[in-house]
C-alpha positions in Angstrom: 53.7 -22.2 -25.6 54.7 -23.0 -22.0 56.8 -21.1 -19.8 57.8 -22.2 -16.6 54.9 -24.4 -15.9 52.7 -22.4 -16.7 51.4 -22.4 -21.0 51.0 -19.3 -22.7 48.0 -18.6 -24.8 48.6 -18.6 -28.8 44.6 -17.4 -28.6 42.0 -15.8 -27.3 39.4 -18.7 -24.9 36.9 -18.4 -22.1 38.4 -20.1 -19.1 36.9 -22.4 -17.1 36.8 -23.4 -14.0 35.9 -24.9 -10.5 35.5 -23.8 -7.0 37.5 -24.7 -4.5 37.1 -22.9 -1.5 36.7 -23.0 2.2 33.1 -22.5 4.3 34.7 -18.5 4.3 34.9 -18.7 0.8 38.8 -18.4 0.7 41.3 -20.2 -1.7 38.6 -20.5 -4.4 40.8 -20.1 -7.3 43.8 -23.0 -7.3 47.4 -21.7 -7.2 48.3 -22.6 -10.7 44.7 -21.0 -12.5 46.3 -17.7 -10.5 49.6 -18.9 -12.7 47.8 -19.1 -15.5 46.0 -16.0 -16.0 48.6 -13.4 -14.7 50.7 -15.0 -18.0 47.8 -15.0 -20.4 44.4 -12.8 -19.0 45.1 -10.1 -21.9 43.8 -13.6 -24.3 40.6 -14.5 -22.0 37.2 -13.5 -23.4 35.0 -14.8 -20.1 34.6 -17.1 -17.3 32.7 -20.6 -17.0 32.4 -21.1 -13.1 31.3 -25.0 -11.4 31.0 -25.5 -8.0 28.2 -26.7 -5.5 25.4 -25.3 -4.3 25.3 -26.6 -1.0 28.2 -23.8 -0.3 25.9 -21.1 -0.3 27.4 -17.7 -1.7 29.8 -19.7 -2.2 29.1 -21.4 -5.0 30.9 -21.0 -7.9 32.1 -17.5 -6.4 35.7 -18.1 -8.5 34.1 -17.0 -12.0 32.7 -14.5 -9.9 36.3 -13.0 -8.3 38.2 -13.5 -11.8 35.2 -11.5 -13.7 35.3 -8.9 -11.3 39.3 -9.0 -11.8 40.0 -9.2 -15.2 36.7 -7.7 -16.5 35.8 -9.9 -18.7 32.6 -11.7 -18.1 30.8 -14.3 -16.3 29.2 -15.9 -19.1 28.4 -19.2 -17.5 27.7 -21.0 -13.4 26.8 -25.0 -13.4 27.2 -26.7 -10.1 29.3 -30.7 -10.0 29.2 -31.9 -13.8 26.2 -29.5 -14.9 23.1 -30.5 -16.7 22.4 -31.4 -20.6 20.9 -27.5 -20.7 23.9 -26.4 -19.0 26.1 -28.0 -22.1 23.4 -26.7 -24.4 23.9 -23.1 -23.1 27.3 -23.7 -23.3 28.1 -25.0 -26.6 25.4 -21.9 -27.9 27.8 -18.9 -25.7 31.1 -20.6 -27.9 29.6 -20.7 -31.2 28.5 -16.6 -30.8 31.8 -16.0 -29.9 33.4 -18.8 -32.5 31.1 -16.7 -35.2 32.7 -13.0 -33.9 30.1 -12.2 -30.9 33.2 -11.8 -28.2 31.9 -10.4 -25.4 35.0 -7.4 -24.1 38.1 -8.7 -24.2 39.7 -8.1 -20.8 42.3 -5.8 -20.0 44.1 -6.2 -17.1 43.4 -7.5 -13.9 44.2 -5.2 -11.1 45.3 -8.0 -9.1 43.5 -12.3 -9.3 43.4 -14.0 -5.5 40.9 -15.8 -4.2 
């Protein structure tokens, strides 16, 4: 379902998000993702983020920000396109969630910003 230019989630989901930030960690989360979260955070059960380790402490920071602000678990971080090990870990996590071992479903976010 779509509201304006933002899709509305019909079921629980895990958010996969890339990190885009400057050297100071600003603007890590794309505006479109922030708008999606604002309208769908009640159904988000966790977040998986990607990034580039060249950014040091800002590596995949979008997942940390979303996890903290939306009160959902950060399930995994991976670099760039990830490795086979990353894919296996993520698949295992998703299977557990599908089989009813859901992480805590998020509460109201304080404010989602980068």
